[in-house]
C-alpha positions in Angstrom: 241.2 -16.9 -71.0 237.9 -15.0 -71.2 234.8 -16.4 -69.6 231.5 -16.0 -71.5 228.3 -14.7 -70.2 225.9 -16.9 -68.3 222.7 -15.5 -69.7 220.5 -16.8 -67.0 222.6 -15.2 -64.3 222.5 -11.8 -66.1 218.8 -12.0 -66.6 218.3 -12.9 -63.0 220.5 -10.0 -62.0 218.5 -7.7 -64.2 215.3 -8.8 -62.5 216.8 -8.3 -59.0 218.0 -4.8 -59.9 214.6 -3.9 -61.2 212.9 -5.3 -58.1 215.4 -3.3 -55.9 214.2 -0.1 -57.6 210.6 -1.0 -56.9 211.4 -1.9 -53.3 213.0 1.5 -52.8 209.9 3.2 -54.3 207.7 1.3 -51.9 209.8 2.2 -48.9 209.8 5.8 -49.9 206.0 5.8 -50.2 205.6 4.3 -46.7 207.9 6.9 -45.3 206.3 9.7 -47.3 202.9 8.7 -45.9 204.3 8.7 -42.4 205.8 12.2 -42.9 202.6 13.5 -44.4 200.6 12.1 -41.5 202.6 13.7 -38.8 200.5 15.3 -36.1 201.9 18.8 -36.7 200.4 21.9 -38.2 201.8 25.1 -39.5 204.1 26.5 -42.1 207.1 24.6 -40.8 205.3 21.3 -41.3 204.1 22.2 -44.8 207.6 23.2 -45.8 209.1 20.0 -44.3 206.6 17.7 -46.0 207.1 19.6 -49.3 210.9 19.5 -49.2 210.9 15.9 -48.2 208.7 14.9 -51.1 210.6 17.1 -53.5 214.2 16.3 -52.6 213.9 12.7 -51.4 211.3 11.9 -54.0 213.5 13.2 -56.8 216.4 11.0 -55.6 214.2 8.0 -55.4 212.9 8.6 -58.9 216.5 8.8 -60.1 217.5 5.5 -58.4 214.4 3.7 -59.8 215.2 5.1 -63.3 218.8 4.0 -63.0 217.8 0.5 -61.8 215.4 0.2 -64.7 218.1 1.3 -67.2 220.7 -1.2 -65.8 218.1 -4.0 -65.9 217.3 -3.2 -69.5 221.0 -3.1 -70.4 221.6 -6.4 -68.8 218.6 -8.0 -70.7 219.8 -6.4 -74.0 223.4 -7.8 -73.4 221.9 -11.2 -72.7 219.8 -11.0 -75.9 222.8 -10.0 -77.9 224.8 -12.9 -76.5 222.0 -15.3 -77.4 222.0 -14.0 -81.0 225.8 -14.3 -81.2 225.8 -17.8 -79.7 223.1 -19.1 -82.1 
């Protein structure tokens, strides 16, 4: 026997996924600020800061984008279920 969707649970899950993405972005920003603020000068520092921002920043952007996409899909599935159940 199949069990139907609990729309409220799916919508809550979508909100939590979206919030997780934003939490990750906030943590990255704090760490990025710390990296940028290191008491260190020279070309090595500049390269380190740049590579951190580029490589880790890109991954964070991808995670946030994927979280947003999954949240939107969950909400769309919930809306579709509501339309079918009506």
